[in-house]
C-alpha positions in Angstrom: 2.0 -0.2 -16.6 5.1 -2.5 -16.7 7.3 -2.2 -13.5 10.9 -2.6 -14.5 14.1 -3.2 -12.4 17.5 -2.6 -14.0 20.8 -4.2 -13.0 24.1 -3.5 -14.8 27.5 -2.9 -13.2 28.3 -0.4 -16.0 26.9 3.0 -14.8 26.8 4.5 -18.3 25.0 1.5 -19.8 22.5 1.5 -16.9 21.8 5.2 -17.4 21.3 4.8 -21.2 18.9 1.9 -20.7 17.0 3.8 -18.0 16.6 6.9 -20.3 15.3 4.7 -23.1 12.7 3.0 -20.9 11.6 6.3 -19.3 10.7 7.5 -22.8 8.1 4.7 -23.0 4.9 5.6 -21.3 3.9 2.0 -20.6 7.1 1.4 -18.5 7.9 2.6 -15.0 11.5 2.1 -13.8 11.2 1.3 -10.1 14.9 0.7 -9.5 18.3 0.7 -11.1 21.3 -1.0 -9.5 25.0 -1.4 -10.3 25.4 -4.0 -7.5 23.5 -7.2 -8.3 23.5 -8.3 -4.6 21.6 -5.2 -3.6 19.2 -5.7 -6.5 18.5 -9.3 -5.3 17.9 -7.9 -1.7 15.5 -5.3 -2.9 13.6 -7.4 -5.5 11.1 -9.1 -3.2 9.8 -5.8 -1.9 9.8 -4.1 -5.3 8.2 -7.1 -7.0 8.9 -5.9 -10.6 7.2 -7.3 -13.7 10.6 -7.5 -15.5 14.2 -7.3 -14.6 16.8 -6.2 -17.2 19.9 -8.0 -16.0 23.5 -7.7 -17.3 25.2 -11.1 -17.6 28.9 -10.1 -17.4 29.3 -8.7 -13.9 32.1 -9.3 -11.4 31.4 -11.3 -8.3 27.7 -12.2 -8.6 27.2 -12.6 -12.4 23.9 -12.3 -14.2 23.2 -16.0 -14.4 23.8 -16.5 -10.7 21.8 -13.4 -9.9 18.9 -14.6 -12.1 18.6 -17.8 -10.1 18.4 -15.8 -6.8 16.0 -13.3 -8.3 13.7 -16.1 -9.5 13.5 -17.4 -5.9 12.6 -13.9 -4.6 10.2 -13.1 -7.5 9.1 -16.3 -9.2 6.6 -14.5 -11.5 9.0 -11.8 -12.6 10.3 -12.0 -16.2 14.1 -11.8 -16.9 15.6 -10.0 -19.8 19.4 -10.5 -20.1 21.8 -7.9 -21.4 24.9 -9.2 -23.0 27.6 -8.2 -25.5 28.0 -11.8 -26.6 25.6 -14.1 -28.6 27.0 -17.3 -27.0 25.1 -16.5 -23.7 21.7 -16.9 -25.4 21.4 -20.7 -24.8 22.1 -20.3 -21.1 19.8 -17.4 -20.8 16.8 -19.3 -22.2 17.6 -22.3 -20.0 16.8 -20.0 -17.1 13.4 -19.2 -18.7 14.4 -15.7 -19.6 11.8 -13.8 -21.6 14.5 -12.4 -24.0 18.1 -11.3 -24.3 19.4 -8.0 -25.7 22.7 -7.4 -27.3 24.6 -4.4 -26.0 24.7 -1.6 -26.8 20.9 -1.9 -26.7 19.0 -0.5 -29.7 15.8 1.3 -29.1 13.9 -0.5 -31.8 14.9 -3.9 -30.4 14.0 -2.8 -26.9 10.6 -1.8 -28.0 10.0 -5.3 -29.4 10.8 -6.7 -25.9 8.4 -4.3 -24.2 5.7 -5.3 -26.7 6.2 -8.9 -25.8 6.0 -8.1 -22.1 2.7 -6.2 -22.7 1.2 -9.1 -24.6 2.2 -11.6 -22.0 0.8 -9.4 -19.2 -2.6 -9.1 -21.0 -2.7 -12.9 -21.5 -1.8 -13.6 -17.9 -4.4 -11.1 -16.7 -7.1 -12.8 -18.9 -6.1 -16.3 -17.6 -6.3 -15.0 -14.0 -9.7 -13.4 -14.5 -11.3 -16.1 -16.7 -13.0 -18.2 -14.0 -13.6 -15.4 -11.5 -17.0 -14.1 -10.7 -17.5 -10.6 -12.1 -19.9 -8.0 -10.6 -21.2 -5.6 -13.2 -22.6 -2.3 -12.1 -22.6 -0.2 -15.3 -26.3 0.6 -15.8 -27.6 -2.4 -13.8 -26.3 -4.7 -11.0 -25.6 -8.2 -12.3 -23.2 -11.1 -11.9 -21.2 -13.2 -14.4 -19.0 -16.2 -14.2 -16.8 -17.5 -17.0 -18.4 -14.9 -19.3 -21.9 -16.1 -18.6 -24.6 -14.3 -16.6 -25.7 -15.8 -13.3 -29.5 -16.0 -13.6 -30.1 -17.4 -10.1 -29.7 -14.2 -8.2 -33.1 -13.3 -6.8 -33.2 -10.4 -4.4 -36.1 -10.9 -1.9 -36.8 -7.2 -1.8 -35.7 -3.9 -3.4 -34.2 -3.1 0.0 -32.0 -6.2 0.0 -30.7 -5.2 -3.4 -30.0 -1.7 -2.4 -28.3 -2.8 0.8 -26.0 -5.1 -1.2 -25.3 -2.3 -3.7 -24.4 0.1 -0.9 -22.1 -2.4 0.7 -20.5 -3.0 -2.7 -20.2 0.7 -3.2 -18.3 0.9 0.1 -16.5 -2.5 -0.4 -13.8 -3.5 2.0 -14.8 -0.5 4.3 -16.7 -0.5 7.5 -20.4 0.7 7.2 -22.1 1.5 10.4 -25.5 -0.1 11.3 -27.0 3.3 12.3 -26.0 4.7 9.0 -27.7 1.9 7.1 -30.9 2.3 9.2 -31.0 6.0 8.5 -30.5 5.5 4.8 -32.9 2.6 4.2 -35.6 3.0 6.9 -35.5 6.7 8.0 -39.2 6.9 8.9 -39.4 3.7 11.0 -38.8 3.3 14.7 -35.2 2.3 15.6 -36.2 -1.0 17.1 -38.2 -2.1 14.1 -35.6 -0.7 11.6 -32.9 -2.8 13.4 -35.0 -5.9 13.0 -35.5 -5.1 9.3 -31.7 -4.6 8.9 -30.8 -7.9 10.4 -33.4 -9.7 8.3 -32.2 -8.0 5.1 -28.6 -8.8 5.9 -29.6 -12.4 6.3 -31.5 -12.3 3.0 -28.5 -10.9 1.1 -26.1 -13.5 2.6 -28.5 -16.3 1.7 -29.0 -15.0 -1.8 -25.2 -14.9 -2.3 -24.8 -18.3 -0.8 -27.4 -19.9 -3.0 -25.7 -18.5 -6.1 -22.3 -19.8 -4.9 -20.8 -16.3 -5.0 -17.7 -16.1 -2.8 -18.5 -12.9 -0.9 -18.3 -12.3 2.8 -20.4 -9.8 4.7 -18.6 -9.6 8.0 -20.3 -8.3 11.1 -18.3 -5.9 13.2 -20.1 -6.3 16.5 -17.7 -4.1 18.5 -18.5 -1.1 16.3 -22.0 -2.1 15.2 -21.7 -2.5 11.4 -20.6 -4.6 8.4 -17.8 -5.0 5.9 -18.3 -6.5 2.5 -15.0 -8.2 1.4 -14.6 -8.4 -2.4 -11.0 -9.6 -2.7 -12.0 -12.7 -4.6 -14.2 -11.0 -7.2 -13.7 -8.7 -10.1 -15.7 -5.5 -10.2 -16.3 -4.0 -13.7 -16.0 -0.3 -12.7 -12.7 -1.0 -10.9 -11.2 -2.9 -13.8 -12.5 -0.3 -16.3 -11.0 2.6 -14.4 -7.7 0.8 -13.9 -7.6 0.1 -17.6 -8.2 3.8 -18.5 -5.5 5.0 -16.1 -2.9 2.5 -17.3 -3.3 3.2 -21.0 -1.0 5.8 -22.5 -2.4 8.5 -24.8 -4.2 7.0 -27.7 -2.2 6.1 -30.8 -2.4 3.6 -33.7 -0.8 0.8 -31.7 -3.2 1.0 -28.7 -6.3 2.1 -30.5 -8.0 -1.3 -30.2 -7.6 -1.3 -26.4 -9.0 2.2 -26.2 -11.9 1.1 -28.3 -12.5 -1.9 -26.0 -12.6 0.3 -22.9 -14.9 2.8 -24.7 -17.3 0.0 -25.6 -17.0 -1.5 -22.1 -18.9 1.4 -20.6 -22.5 0.1 -20.9 -24.2 3.0 -19.1 -24.1 5.1 -15.9 -23.0 3.5 -12.7 -26.1 1.8 -11.2 -28.0 3.9 -13.7 -31.2 1.8 -13.5 -31.7 2.7 -9.9 -32.5 6.0 -8.2 -29.9 5.6 -5.5 -29.0 9.1 -4.4 -25.9 7.9 -2.6 -24.5 6.7 -5.9 -24.9 10.0 -7.7 -21.4 11.4 -6.9 -19.7 8.3 -8.2 -22.0 8.2 -11.2 -21.0 11.7 -12.1 -17.3 11.0 -11.6 -17.2 7.9 -13.8 -19.4 9.6 -16.4 -16.8 12.4 -16.6 -14.0 10.0 -17.1 -15.9 8.2 -19.9 -16.8 11.5 -21.6 -13.2 12.7 -21.5 -12.0 9.4 -22.9 -14.7 9.4 -25.6 -13.8 12.9 -26.7 -10.2 12.0 -26.9 -11.1 8.9 -29.0 -13.2 11.0 -31.4 -10.5 13.7 -31.8 -7.9 11.0 -32.5 -10.2 9.3 -35.1 -10.8 12.7 -36.8 -7.1 13.6 -36.9 -6.3 10.1 -38.2 -8.9 10.3 -41.0 -11.0 7.6 -39.3 -14.2 9.6 -40.1 -16.8 6.7 -39.7 -15.2 5.8 -36.4 -15.3 9.4 -35.2 -18.9 9.7 -36.1 -19.7 6.5 -34.3 -18.1 7.8 -31.1 -19.8 11.2 -31.2 -23.2 9.6 -32.0 -22.9 7.2 -29.1 -22.1 10.1 -26.7 -25.1 12.1 -28.0 -27.3 9.1 -27.6 -26.3 8.5 -24.0 -26.0 12.1 -23.0 -28.1 14.3 -25.3 -27.3 17.5 -23.4 -23.5 17.1 -23.8 -23.1 20.0 -26.3 -19.5 19.3 -27.2 -20.4 16.0 -28.8 -23.0 17.8 -31.0 -20.3 20.3 -31.8 -17.9 17.5 -32.7 -20.5 16.0 -35.1 -21.0 19.4 -36.7 -17.3 19.7 -37.4 -16.9 16.2 -38.8 -19.9 16.7 -41.1 -18.4 19.9 -42.3 -15.1 18.2 -43.0 -16.7 15.7 -45.3 -18.9 18.4 -47.0 -22.2 17.3 -45.4 -23.7 20.8 -45.1 -27.3 19.6 -44.6 -26.1 17.4 -41.7 -24.3 20.4 -40.0 -27.5 22.5 -40.1 -29.7 19.6 -38.9 -27.4 18.9 -36.0 -27.2 22.5 -34.9 -31.0 22.9 -35.1 -31.6 19.7 -33.2 -29.3 20.9 -30.4 -30.9 24.3 -30.3 -34.4 22.8 -30.2 -33.4 20.3 -27.5 -31.8 22.9 -25.2 -34.7 25.3 -25.7 -37.4 22.8 -25.1 -36.0 21.0 -22.1 -33.7 23.6 -20.4 -35.0 26.9 -21.8 -31.5 27.9 -23.0 -29.7 28.2 -26.3 -26.5 26.5 -27.5 -23.2 27.8 -26.0 -21.8 31.0 -27.6 -18.8 29.0 -28.9 -21.1 26.7 -30.9 -23.4 29.5 -32.1 -20.5 31.7 -33.2 -18.9 28.8 -35.1 -22.2 28.0 -36.8 -22.9 31.6 -37.8 -19.4 31.9 -39.3 -19.9 28.6 -41.1 -23.2 29.8 -42.6 -21.7 33.0 -43.8 -18.7 31.2 -45.4 -21.1 28.8 -47.2 -23.3 31.7 -48.4 -20.2 33.3 -50.0 -19.4 30.0 -51.8 -22.8 29.9 -53.5 
């Protein structure tokens, strides 16, 4: 989401620009000012990604305001608004991203927003390129510069689970007694305390040997630990932020939606039977399934039939009991005249549910299938 600040002494022009930007789902207008001095004062706290700044203003004009704004927000992009072409050279001398002629046209404004989005993605990639990444979809692993770190060797399964639990509760206090109860419930408190200290030492040593910049801070006054992850990227966080930031799927952002769909490599810590992870596992799975079904529906409505089939098939492969993905496959097969595939998919679903869960397909699917069969019989 692009955070935008608007500055124009003409109230009507300011309102028109704000209305156009609010129609764009990728933009959030965080402030609109007719007084440039107040905008400069507020800018440091608002920290916008972009400032749309009118040049011709009485008192503190746009060029002067831009210099002050760049001191307050050095990373913020400036887009100048002007009624005159001859300001362009001066605008770009101030490292402005763009300048727009007034009255601003929607089509031209969209191009500026697209440039902002592209630059934001590039800056994010540069920022993340050399950071250590912790991956926790399916299995727990580490990467740096896109390459897996192979020198992580957990001494015991308990040390791995302890680290995974601290990561799960990253940047939050986790009590010593809670860890003992979770990891060593059937051992005397004295012995379990010794095991906890030993395991914490093993985890710290393992991270140190792998040169992973993570701190496990002891909170002696409260008797517990905090894992600080400010210097690392965590795949589940980056993935969920990406899902939340993207507007509804369309032809322009389809590739990014596809990237996030593919990014989900499996359930959160799916390789381990950590009961404490189940709630988060279910939550992230629900987000992915909702996103996947939206992808499949978009592909179907956009006549991207092979892509729709691929999405539905991956969902079925990962979650065989998710009936709606089977139903989606049946409908897509029907749309391309693959009657045998419709029957095969329905029978496969019915057999799977009966064998493993002793139930039949949902009434919605069964009714659709029976009507489909009758319709096809009449065609013969």
